[in-house]
Every structure is written in structure tokens, then in C-alpha cells.
KOLDO-99550 format. One line per field, with one value per residue (C-alpha): residue in three letters; chain; x, y, z. Coordinates in nm, 4 decimals. Layout:
# KOLDO-99550
r <- [Ala:...]
c <- [A:...]
X <- [X:...]
Y <- [Y:...]
Z <- [Z:...]
//
This chain:
# KOLDO-99550
r <- [Unk:Unk:Unk:Unk:Unk:Unk:Unk:Unk:Unk:Unk:Unk:Unk:Unk:Unk:Unk:Unk:Unk:Unk:Unk:Unk:Unk:Unk:Unk:Unk:Unk:Unk:Unk:Unk:Unk:Unk:Unk:Unk:Unk:Unk:Unk:Unk:Unk:Unk:Unk:Unk:Unk:Unk:Unk:Unk:Unk:Unk:Unk:Unk:Unk:Unk:Unk:Unk:Unk:Unk:Unk:Unk:Unk:Unk:Unk:Unk:Unk:Unk:Unk:Unk:Unk:Unk:Unk:Unk:Unk:Unk:Unk:Unk:Unk:Unk:Unk:Unk:Unk:Unk:Unk:Unk:Unk:Unk:Unk:Unk:Unk:Unk:Unk:Unk:Unk:Unk:Unk:Unk:Unk:Unk:Unk:Unk:Unk:Unk:Unk:Unk:Unk:Unk:Unk:Unk:Unk:Unk:Unk:Unk:Unk:Unk:Unk:Unk:Unk:Unk:Unk:Unk:Unk:Unk:Unk:Unk:Unk:Unk:Unk:Unk:Unk:Unk:Unk:Unk:Unk:Unk:Unk:Unk:Unk:Unk:Unk:Unk:Unk:Unk:Unk:Unk:Unk:Unk:Unk:Unk:Unk:Unk:Unk:Unk:Unk:Unk:Unk:Unk:Unk:Unk:Unk:Unk:Unk:Unk:Unk:Unk:Unk:Unk:Unk:Unk:Unk:Unk:Unk:Unk:Unk:Unk:Unk:Unk:Unk:Unk:Unk:Unk:Unk:Unk:Unk:Unk:Unk:Unk:Unk:Unk:Unk:Unk:Unk:Unk:Unk:Unk:Unk:Unk:Unk:Unk:Unk:Unk:Unk:Unk:Unk:Unk:Unk:Unk:Unk:Unk:Unk:Unk:Unk:Unk:Unk:Unk:Unk:Unk:Unk:Unk:Unk:Unk:Unk:Unk:Unk:Unk:Unk:Unk:Unk:Unk:Unk:Unk:Unk:Unk:Unk:Unk:Unk:Unk:Unk:Unk:Unk:Unk:Unk:Unk:Unk:Unk:Unk:Unk:Unk:Unk:Unk:Unk:Unk:Unk:Unk:Unk:Unk:Unk:Unk:Unk:Unk:Unk:Unk:Unk:Unk:Unk:Unk:Unk:Unk:Unk:Unk:Unk:Unk:Unk:Unk:Unk:Unk:Unk:Unk:Unk:Unk:Unk:Unk:Unk:Unk:Unk:Unk:Unk:Unk:Unk:Unk:Unk:Unk:Unk:Unk:Unk:Unk:Unk:Unk:Unk:Unk:Unk:Unk:Unk:Unk:Unk:Unk:Unk:Unk:Unk:Unk:Unk:Unk:Unk:Unk:Unk:Unk:Unk:Unk:Unk:Unk:Unk:Unk:Unk:Unk:Unk:Unk:Unk:Unk:Unk:Unk:Unk:Unk:Unk:Unk:Unk:Unk:Unk:Unk:Unk:Unk:Unk:Unk:Unk:Unk:Unk:Unk:Unk:Unk:Unk:Unk:Unk:Unk:Unk:Unk:Unk:Unk:Unk:Unk:Unk:Unk:Unk:Unk:Unk:Unk:Unk:Unk:Unk:Unk:Unk:Unk:Unk:Unk:Unk:Unk:Unk:Unk:Unk:Unk:Unk:Unk:Unk:Unk:Unk:Unk:Unk:Unk:Unk:Unk:Unk:Unk:Unk:Unk:Unk:Unk:Unk:Unk:Unk:Unk:Unk:Unk:Unk:Unk:Unk:Unk:Unk:Unk:Unk:Unk:Unk:Unk:Unk:Unk:Unk:Unk:Unk:Unk:Unk:Unk:Unk:Unk:Unk:Unk:Unk:Unk:Unk:Unk:Unk:Unk:Unk:Unk:Unk:Unk:Unk:Unk:Unk:Unk:Unk:Unk:Unk:Unk:Unk:Unk:Unk:Unk:Unk:Unk:Unk:Unk:Unk:Unk:Unk:Unk:Unk:Unk:Unk:Unk:Unk:Unk:Unk]
c <- [A:A:A:A:A:A:A:A:A:A:A:A:A:A:A:A:A:A:A:A:A:A:A:A:A:A:A:A:A:A:A:A:A:A:A:A:A:A:A:A:A:A:A:A:A:A:A:A:A:A:A:A:A:A:A:A:A:A:A:A:A:A:A:A:A:A:A:A:A:A:A:A:A:A:A:A:A:A:A:A:A:A:A:A:A:A:A:A:A:A:A:A:A:A:A:A:A:A:A:A:A:A:A:A:A:A:A:A:A:A:A:A:A:A:A:A:A:A:A:A:A:A:A:A:A:A:A:A:A:A:A:A:A:A:A:A:A:A:A:A:A:A:A:A:A:A:A:A:A:A:A:A:A:A:A:A:A:A:A:A:A:A:A:A:A:A:A:A:A:A:A:A:A:A:A:A:A:A:A:A:A:A:A:A:A:A:A:A:A:A:A:A:A:A:A:A:A:A:A:A:A:A:A:A:A:A:A:A:A:A:A:A:A:A:A:A:A:A:A:A:A:A:A:A:A:A:A:A:A:A:A:A:A:A:A:A:A:A:A:A:A:A:A:A:A:A:A:A:A:A:A:A:A:A:A:A:A:A:A:A:A:A:A:A:A:A:A:A:A:A:A:A:A:A:A:A:A:A:A:A:A:A:A:A:A:A:A:A:A:A:A:A:A:A:A:A:A:A:A:A:A:A:A:A:A:A:A:A:A:A:A:A:A:A:A:A:A:A:A:A:A:A:A:A:A:A:A:A:A:A:A:A:A:A:A:A:A:A:A:A:A:A:A:A:A:A:A:A:A:A:A:A:A:A:A:A:A:A:A:A:A:A:A:A:A:A:A:A:A:A:A:A:A:A:A:A:A:A:A:A:A:A:A:A:A:A:A:A:A:A:A:A:A:A:A:A:A:A:A:A:A:A:A:A:A:A:A:A:A:A:A:A:A:A:A:A:A:A:A:A:A:A:A:A:A:A:A:A:A:A:A:A:A:A:A:A:A:A:A:A:A:A:A:A:A:A:A:A:A:A:A:A:A:A]
X <- [0.0000:0.1014:-0.0542:-0.1964:0.0580:-0.2249:-0.3835:-0.0539:0.0062:-0.3420:-0.2942:-0.5703:-0.5423:-0.3500:-0.5753:-0.4295:-0.3894:-0.3559:-0.0282:-0.2296:-0.4081:-0.0791:0.0581:-0.2533:-0.2084:0.1602:0.0873:-0.1768:0.0730:0.3403:0.1014:0.0181:0.3849:0.4524:0.1719:0.3481:0.1965:0.4107:0.4622:0.4221:0.0693:-0.0232:0.0877:-0.1140:-0.4243:-0.3587:-0.5687:-0.3727:-0.3729:-0.2087:0.0236:0.3404:0.3333:0.2518:0.5273:0.7917:0.7019:0.6613:1.0018:1.1637:0.9848:1.1032:1.4615:1.4496:1.2269:1.4998:1.5752:1.2051:1.1329:1.4196:1.2930:0.9389:1.0727:1.2327:0.9092:0.6753:0.8571:0.5325:0.4387:0.1026:-0.1628:-0.0323:-0.2209:-0.0957:0.2586:0.2553:0.1548:0.4083:0.6881:0.5835:0.6195:0.9455:1.1022:1.0308:1.1187:1.4162:1.6820:1.5930:1.8409:1.6557:1.3017:1.0599:0.8778:0.9711:0.9557:0.6924:0.4743:0.5119:0.4158:0.1133:-0.0094:0.0502:-0.1680:-0.4298:-0.4154:-0.4682:-0.7748:-0.9359:-0.8218:-0.8579:-0.6258:-0.8578:-0.8905:-0.5120:-0.4580:-0.3656:-0.1092:0.0420:0.0510:0.2282:0.4905:0.5677:0.5776:0.8275:1.0268:1.0426:1.1634:1.4221:1.5123:1.8921:1.9065:1.6653:1.8545:2.1820:2.0288:1.9542:2.2903:2.4381:2.1543:2.2747:1.9192:1.8710:2.2110:2.1704:1.7915:1.7952:1.6885:1.9615:1.9849:2.0399:2.3213:2.4907:2.4677:2.6338:2.9046:2.9885:2.9723:3.1269:3.3604:3.5206:3.2097:2.9055:2.8874:2.9096:2.6200:2.3996:2.4752:2.3904:2.0653:1.9594:2.0266:1.7843:1.8117:1.9072:1.6874:1.8661:1.7485:1.8373:1.8550:1.7083:2.0099:1.8198:1.6503:1.9108:2.2434:2.3191:2.4870:2.1836:1.9513:2.1539:2.0887:1.7157:1.7231:1.9150:1.6497:1.3920:1.6378:1.7016:2.0532:2.1993:2.5213:2.6085:2.7232:2.8065:2.7033:2.3382:2.2808:2.1816:2.1449:1.9263:2.0446:1.6947:1.4152:1.1389:0.7915:0.8235:0.5826:0.8354:1.1059:1.1534:1.0670:0.9554:0.6137:0.7848:1.0215:1.3371:1.4237:1.3188:1.3645:1.6166:1.8855:2.2441:2.3058:2.0011:2.1273:2.4179:2.1950:2.1222:2.4776:2.6221:2.3882:2.4330:2.8068:2.9801:2.6631:2.6324:2.3407:2.3380:2.1015:1.7775:1.8407:1.5955:1.6164:1.4211:1.3632:1.2505:1.1134:1.0486:0.8130:0.7998:0.9821:1.2760:1.5387:1.3231:1.3001:1.6743:1.7517:1.5383:1.6887:2.0390:1.9663:1.7038:1.5331:1.7840:1.6258:1.3106:1.2375:0.9979:0.9160:0.7678:0.5818:0.3826:0.1538:-0.0989:-0.1243:0.2506:0.2643:0.0435:0.3184:0.5543:0.3095:0.2895:0.6681:0.7267:0.4515:0.6016:0.9479:0.8117:0.9336:0.7698:0.8168:0.6134:0.4781:0.3485:0.1833:0.3589:0.5861:0.9448:1.0006:0.7369:0.8585:0.5911:0.3410:0.5096:0.8132:0.6232:0.4358:0.7527:0.9519:0.8181:1.0116:1.3506:1.6333:1.7376:2.0528:2.0437:1.8446:1.8184:1.7201:1.6510:1.5451:1.3092:1.5196:1.5194:1.5656:1.8340:2.0190:1.7368:1.6520:1.7178:1.4570:1.2143:1.2826:0.9995:1.1919:1.4222:1.1219:0.9227:1.1953:1.2678:1.6019:1.4397:1.3409:1.7029:1.7266:1.3738:1.4419:1.7841:1.6103:1.3776:1.6774:1.8467:1.5351:1.5063:1.8723:1.8426:1.5210:1.6362:1.9957:1.8873:1.6944:2.0139:2.1604:2.5128:2.7344:2.4576:2.4529:2.2563:2.2873:2.1840:2.1141:1.9456:1.8950:2.0536:2.3781:2.3444:2.6015:2.3467:2.1745:2.4969:2.8424:2.7134:2.4647:2.7425:2.9696:2.6902:2.5688:2.9146:2.9582:2.6332:2.6922:3.0294:2.9184:2.8938:3.1766:3.1638:3.2464:3.3816:3.0904:3.0443:2.9529:2.8239:2.7708:2.7198:2.4960:2.6621:2.9343:3.1654:3.4009:3.2618:3.5024:3.4960:3.2240:3.2055:3.4121:3.2353:2.9550:2.9894:2.6690:2.6818:2.5343:2.3749:2.1694:2.3044:2.2994:2.4585:2.5573:2.6997:2.7252:2.7498:2.8189:2.7354:2.9925:2.9424]
Y <- [0.0000:0.3591:0.6866:0.9941:1.2772:1.5239:1.4275:1.4668:1.8082:1.9219:1.7993:1.5396:1.1792:0.9834:0.7662:0.4278:0.3572:-0.0023:-0.0787:-0.2788:0.0414:0.2233:-0.0656:-0.0641:0.3095:0.2614:-0.0262:0.1812:0.4673:0.2299:0.0887:0.4425:0.5419:0.2379:0.3634:0.6982:0.9180:1.1496:1.0509:1.4117:1.4364:1.0945:1.1834:1.5047:1.2928:1.0731:1.1673:1.4138:1.1868:0.9076:1.1132:1.1226:0.7478:0.6688:0.8993:0.7486:0.3939:0.4806:0.6491:0.3436:0.1184:0.3292:0.3242:-0.0568:-0.1320:-0.2843:-0.5440:-0.6050:-0.6658:-0.9130:-1.0978:-1.1078:-1.2595:-1.5376:-1.5999:-1.5643:-1.5794:-1.4994:-1.1441:-1.1281:-0.8619:-0.5054:-0.4516:-0.7847:-0.7204:-0.3739:-0.5110:-0.7951:-0.5562:-0.3135:-0.5825:-0.7171:-0.3721:-0.2997:-0.6433:-0.7699:-0.5911:-0.6581:-0.3979:-0.1233:-0.2593:-0.0094:-0.3027:-0.6627:-0.8607:-1.1027:-0.8041:-0.6557:-0.9877:-1.0332:-0.6807:-0.7066:-1.0181:-0.8335:-0.5468:-0.7949:-0.9432:-0.6006:-0.4389:-0.4837:-0.7893:-0.9897:-1.2838:-1.3180:-1.2973:-1.6661:-1.6270:-1.3210:-1.5052:-1.8059:-1.5895:-1.3847:-1.6852:-1.8479:-1.5270:-1.5380:-1.8989:-1.8536:-1.4876:-1.5177:-1.7572:-1.5498:-1.2275:-1.3982:-1.5056:-1.1413:-0.9952:-1.0253:-0.8227:-0.4594:-0.3286:-0.5118:-0.4037:-0.0340:0.0065:0.2000:0.0969:-0.0846:0.1837:0.4504:0.2535:0.1868:0.5538:0.6669:0.4028:0.5471:0.9120:0.8864:0.5849:0.6880:0.8248:0.6264:0.4235:0.7390:0.8922:0.5853:0.5538:0.9208:0.8731:0.6013:0.8136:1.0473:1.4067:1.6632:1.9650:2.2814:2.6373:2.9687:3.2613:3.5847:3.8083:4.1235:3.9863:3.7813:3.5994:3.2284:3.2904:3.4781:3.2109:2.9377:3.1163:3.1243:2.7508:2.6785:2.8680:2.6095:2.3198:2.2508:2.1593:2.2884:2.3836:2.6682:2.6276:2.8807:3.2441:3.2008:2.8299:2.6394:2.2619:2.1053:1.7989:1.6541:1.7557:1.9610:2.0799:2.4336:2.5660:2.4576:2.6827:3.0232:3.3050:3.0863:3.2502:3.5916:3.4938:3.4857:3.1464:2.9386:2.5690:2.5382:2.2826:2.4035:2.3445:2.5528:2.8325:2.8893:3.0118:3.3679:3.4626:3.3090:3.5115:3.8391:3.8233:4.1212:4.2939:4.6669:4.6941:5.0764:5.0945:4.9101:4.5712:4.3621:3.9986:3.6991:3.3814:3.1674:2.8553:2.9966:2.7772:2.7355:3.0683:2.9954:3.1212:3.4234:3.5159:3.4682:3.6988:3.9703:3.9173:3.9708:4.2302:4.4349:4.7258:4.7295:4.4169:4.4222:4.0511:3.8746:3.5183:3.2828:2.9593:2.7705:2.6028:2.8366:2.6310:2.6240:2.9970:3.0523:2.8977:3.1721:3.4345:3.2601:3.2286:3.5951:3.7135:3.5178:3.6725:4.0188:4.0426:4.1447:4.0271:4.0272:3.6707:3.5619:3.2352:3.1701:2.9300:3.0547:2.8958:3.1215:3.4812:3.6263:3.5383:3.7317:3.9422:4.2657:4.2226:4.1366:4.4543:4.6264:4.4078:4.5175:4.2700:4.1367:4.2111:3.8621:3.5450:3.2453:2.9312:2.6471:2.4195:2.1189:1.8055:1.4438:1.5499:1.2809:1.4905:1.5047:1.1360:1.1152:1.3894:1.2428:0.8668:0.8048:0.9831:0.6905:0.4620:0.7209:0.8108:0.6186:0.6255:0.8005:1.0895:1.2078:1.2938:1.4373:1.6708:1.7651:1.8760:2.0990:2.2484:2.3198:2.4898:2.7073:2.8088:2.9026:3.0953:3.2923:3.3729:3.6361:3.8110:3.8816:4.2318:4.2626:4.2417:4.0561:3.7010:3.3783:3.1151:2.7689:2.5085:2.1716:1.9445:1.6611:1.4662:1.3332:1.4861:1.5290:1.7871:1.9581:1.9420:1.8257:2.1145:2.3644:2.2353:2.2402:2.5843:2.7393:2.5855:2.7476:3.0884:3.2510:3.5591:3.3516:3.3124:3.0344:3.1906:3.0034:2.8114:2.4880:2.2523:1.9134:1.8765:1.5185:1.4680:1.4738:1.6835:1.7250:2.0155:2.2794:2.3792:2.7296:2.8407:3.1785:3.2333:3.1502:2.9644:2.6064:2.4108:2.1691:1.8237:1.9192:1.7620:1.6810:1.9898:2.1553:2.5205:2.7016:3.0810:3.2524:3.6182:3.7846:3.9839:4.3593]
Z <- [0.0000:-0.0492:0.0607:-0.1016:-0.1334:-0.1867:0.1470:0.3290:0.1718:0.2769:0.6320:0.5952:0.7109:0.4479:0.2366:0.1428:-0.2259:-0.3352:-0.5113:-0.7642:-0.8632:-0.9161:-1.1215:-1.3376:-1.4038:-1.4850:-1.7227:-1.9028:-1.9391:-2.0687:-2.3276:-2.4424:-2.4635:-2.6782:-2.9020:-2.9387:-2.6658:-2.4525:-2.0905:-1.9787:-2.1148:-1.9805:-1.6289:-1.6352:-1.6951:-1.3885:-1.0807:-0.8678:-0.5625:-0.7626:-0.9820:-0.7622:-0.7060:-1.0673:-1.1949:-0.9662:-1.0712:-1.4392:-1.4545:-1.2971:-1.5447:-1.8395:-1.7084:-1.6927:-1.9889:-2.2060:-1.9382:-1.8746:-2.2436:-2.2674:-1.9586:-2.0940:-2.4168:-2.2086:-2.0198:-2.3179:-2.6544:-2.8352:-2.7413:-2.5626:-2.6236:-2.5668:-2.2384:-2.1010:-2.2187:-2.0603:-1.7193:-1.7412:-1.8350:-1.5621:-1.2964:-1.4414:-1.4718:-1.1056:-0.9662:-1.1655:-0.9554:-0.5934:-0.4656:-0.6558:-0.6305:-0.4695:-0.3074:-0.2347:-0.5617:-0.4306:-0.3325:-0.6810:-0.8380:-0.6116:-0.6755:-1.0517:-1.0603:-0.8552:-1.1046:-1.3864:-1.2171:-1.1760:-1.4991:-1.8741:-1.8667:-1.6357:-1.8757:-1.8840:-1.5065:-1.4901:-1.7688:-1.5993:-1.2664:-1.4230:-1.5945:-1.2869:-1.0494:-1.2843:-1.2802:-0.8986:-0.9064:-1.1843:-1.1545:-1.1434:-1.4373:-1.6459:-1.5772:-1.6732:-2.0045:-2.0863:-1.9833:-2.3327:-2.4876:-2.5240:-2.5063:-2.1757:-2.0423:-2.1269:-2.1372:-2.4646:-2.8142:-3.0019:-3.2735:-3.0052:-2.8438:-3.1774:-3.2769:-2.9545:-2.9964:-3.3400:-3.2383:-2.8895:-2.8920:-2.5617:-2.3876:-2.5017:-2.1802:-1.9697:-2.1643:-2.1270:-1.7559:-1.7039:-1.8964:-1.6528:-1.3436:-1.1708:-1.2895:-1.0238:-0.9561:-1.0651:-1.0043:-1.1624:-0.9227:-1.0654:-1.1271:-1.0286:-0.7199:-0.5350:-0.5564:-0.5241:-0.1874:-0.0559:-0.1841:-0.0160:0.3126:0.2373:0.1663:0.4845:0.6807:0.5679:0.6112:0.2421:0.1304:-0.1950:-0.3719:-0.6071:-0.9662:-1.2346:-1.2129:-1.1148:-1.0499:-0.7371:-0.7274:-0.4606:-0.2730:-0.3117:-0.5513:-0.3924:-0.4948:-0.6279:-0.3645:-0.1005:-0.2510:-0.0853:-0.3247:-0.6123:-0.6423:-0.6421:-0.9218:-0.7120:-0.8580:-1.1555:-1.2269:-1.5105:-1.5874:-1.5739:-1.9432:-2.0365:-1.8120:-2.0520:-2.3359:-2.2245:-2.1186:-2.4352:-2.6566:-2.4656:-2.3885:-2.5489:-2.6713:-2.6095:-2.3673:-2.3517:-2.6500:-2.7323:-2.8876:-3.0854:-2.9711:-3.0994:-2.8998:-3.1889:-3.0141:-2.6718:-2.4668:-2.1736:-2.1451:-1.9178:-2.1595:-2.2508:-1.8835:-1.8343:-2.1284:-1.9734:-1.6292:-1.7677:-2.0350:-1.8560:-2.0298:-2.3171:-2.4643:-2.6708:-2.6879:-2.9215:-2.8115:-3.0713:-3.0068:-3.2684:-3.0128:-2.8463:-2.5290:-2.4849:-2.5585:-2.2533:-2.0428:-2.1631:-2.0344:-1.6964:-1.6708:-1.7508:-1.5159:-1.2252:-1.2675:-1.3461:-1.7063:-2.0326:-2.3894:-2.7083:-2.7198:-3.0599:-3.1566:-3.4855:-3.6722:-3.6578:-3.9986:-4.1591:-4.0995:-4.3276:-4.0557:-3.7770:-3.8792:-3.9337:-3.6053:-3.4165:-3.4792:-3.7851:-4.0247:-3.8918:-3.8553:-3.5139:-3.3193:-3.1698:-3.2248:-2.9945:-3.1829:-2.9400:-3.2223:-3.2117:-3.1701:-3.0583:-2.6912:-2.6686:-2.4095:-2.1546:-2.1332:-1.7602:-1.7104:-1.9666:-1.9743:-2.2198:-2.4971:-2.5709:-2.6354:-2.8320:-3.0790:-3.3973:-3.5770:-3.8719:-3.6432:-3.6260:-3.9952:-4.0031:-3.7102:-3.8459:-4.1660:-3.9629:-3.7835:-4.1168:-4.2478:-3.9354:-3.9520:-4.3185:-4.2545:-3.9513:-4.0503:-4.3076:-4.0277:-3.8311:-3.8578:-4.0011:-3.6940:-3.5082:-3.3809:-3.3699:-3.0984:-3.2178:-2.9528:-2.9103:-2.6108:-2.8079:-2.7985:-3.1540:-3.3893:-3.6711:-3.4499:-3.3468:-3.5014:-3.8395:-3.8512:-3.7786:-4.0527:-4.3097:-4.2008:-4.2290:-4.5736:-4.6874:-4.5251:-4.5861:-4.3890:-4.0677:-3.8158:-3.5580:-3.2219:-2.9177:-2.7694:-2.5736:-2.8583:-2.7413:-2.3672:-2.2575:-1.9540:-1.6140:-1.4545:-1.7515:-1.8277:-2.0613:-2.3368:-2.4829:-2.2409:-2.0756:-1.7614:-1.4360:-1.6113:-1.5001:-1.5471:-1.2542:-1.3095:-1.6385:-1.9159:-2.2602:-2.4822:-2.7833:-2.8421:-3.1426:-3.1602:-3.5000:-3.5756:-3.9073:-4.0993:-4.1233]
//
């Protein structure tokens, strides 16, 4: 049994929630993810009282899904119906490693069978029970049989593993291990409202441990709900990964802020980088934030309102300037453009463990083509002497280094300035970054800064 986090937060007596109910919710989410739905949207649809427990279990399942699928293939070589397979893999992913299991394996098996009896897989409850009881009896031998399977060993699709092996022959294991770890909770301290040292004191006052990184970053020892963070509602801090915190200072470094500057954040939702630009640049910046999705654009408004900043937020496709350029700044060119382009999100897998199972190998080339189109569309909108910062939350070279080489070959008026390049997830050194801008235990990311000839 588990308890309701919502009841605890409200000071009400904790209401017990059957583990079988949580497992049923997790299995339904896993089945939907396999069908192509985003885990983020699925979790938002889970009842609030169940959501924390479901998310914790689902994330663990997704981080162990490769092993679970290999074990299921040993137990049932012919794949069962999707709903049955999802429940089997849910139980196996949580129970296969007893040292990391959130509950005793026999409890997980019992509750998975109970979930089957009460859920859409009721007719297959006996089959699920037989498979999982065999797993309990033969666990060590079955796990050993799957050890040679790279997908089971690394819990990533085979094509993903092979791509990293080619592109990072000395670091591919480090990247995969980082992807399977829990992401830290990083905060960005508002440069005009506080300092990291002052915010550490505020955290200590409420008995929260943290460390400082970079110019404005604070990393919590343990993740916390945002409403438990001092000053969050007032915009003193924002949740933002350390790698993402490099974007605004990289774009603004060396710009003359004594005159108004036209800045475009081309793919801006949820607005963290937009807010950071305004925190650092202040009144000198006249920022236009674009977002093609109206619902996501609303998140930009909420982000800016919380930190007390203003930008021109437009619902428009950055790749179609005719729709928005005149409205943005009267058809004038921009002094600086931030292009955080759509990508595979291969660098933020530890934060979004469903990504590895949603992506297909063909997505890499398709998304790289979109990035190329955006670069070619936005570069002509940069003023002579201006700059464009291209970034993706990806570790794949097609979305980073390869894009830079091709872009420079197409644009002889572009100069590649010192910038971090590919950042692999974890606490790795940042080459060619700005002074005093370490990123802590950061996500995978890519940065390339271009300036345009006068």
C-alpha cells in the first residue's frame, strides 16, 4: 500500500492507495507510450492523488524497460496482447533488480496479478501469474540469459546505443549511464533579485541543502515541490537545468546593452530562456518570443509574469517569418536570435525517460532537416554584426556538429564563435564556455554561436 501525497500536503489523514491500482495506471501509461503518446501528457491525466506514485514507478519502469522486455521474451517468446505485455513488463522492470526494487519482488508480483484481475487484462490474469511466479523462481538464471543483450544491459533501443558508440567511442557508456540516473533539480537565481549565496541562506532557513554552480545556479540535494522553494512565487528562482542556463549569457556576452536591442527567442516555450535573457539584459532588450503552439505559448506568459518580465509573445511558426516578422519589430532585422530548435531530446533522457522509447532512428534525420530549415530561414533576419545562438537538447552529432559544418559551408558571412559545442549529460568540463559559467550536473545539450559579418 502507499498513501496519497495530496492528502498529506493538505494535512488530511493519508488515504491508502492499493499498489495494484498504481501498477494498473503505470501499465496503461506504458502501453500508451509504446503507441506513441508522450509521458508528460499521460501523467497530467492521472488523478492528482495518484500522480506522484505513478510517476515514480513509471520512470523506474522506463529506465528498466529494455531489461524487462528481454525478460518477458524469455518468459513468453510470443508477445502477448499489448495490455498484457505492458503489465508484465511493468512488474518485471520494477522487480528484476531486488536492490533497486521499490517493493519486495513477491509483493510486486502479487499486486501485478491483482491489477490484472481487476483491470482490462482480467482474462489473462492466470497467464500473468504463471509468468511472474516463474520469474520469482528462476530470476537469477533469467537475468543472466539477458545480460548479453545490449538493449537489456543499457535500457535504450539498439539503434540509439549503436549511434552513440559510433559518435562517442570513448564516452558512449558514460552517456547511457547518465541517462539512466535520476536528474538533479537545478534552479536559476534571478540576477536582479538575489544571488546564489543569498539564496543558499534562504534555503538553509527552511532546512534545504543545496550547492552553487556557475554564475546564477543552485542545485538542490533533493528535488522539492516548487511551492516549497523560498521566493519561487515571487520569481526569485526558476527551475532550469544548468546546461540551459548557458543560453542567455552566451547570446548576450559582449553585446552593447546601452542601446535598445531587438532579440528573438525563436522557439520559446515554456519561457525559461526568454526570462533569463530579460533578467540579464534588462530594459535594453526588446524581446519577441515565438511559439507555434498556443497552449505552450500561454506557459511563456505565466513564466514571464512570475518573474516580473515582459516580452512580445506571438503564436507563430518561426520557420514562416511572413506570418510574424512585421508584427515582431516592424520588419527590422534582429541584433540577436536564440534558436533552441526542435530536436530528438536525446540529451534530456534522464529527465524524460519516455523519450528513448518514443523516438525512432528516422526521427534524427527528419528533425535535423527541420533544424536546417530554421537556420536558413532565420539567418537572413540577423543584422550585419549581429549574432545567432543555435542550440538543441541533443547529444546526436546530426543535431549539433554536423549542422554547424553544413551551415558554415552554406553561409560565408557567418563566423563560428567560441561556444560549448556538445555537452554530454553529467558533470563534464565545458570547453569554450564563458568564464564563471559552469553548469553543474547538467543535461546533454549543444551550443553554437554565429556572428554575421558587417
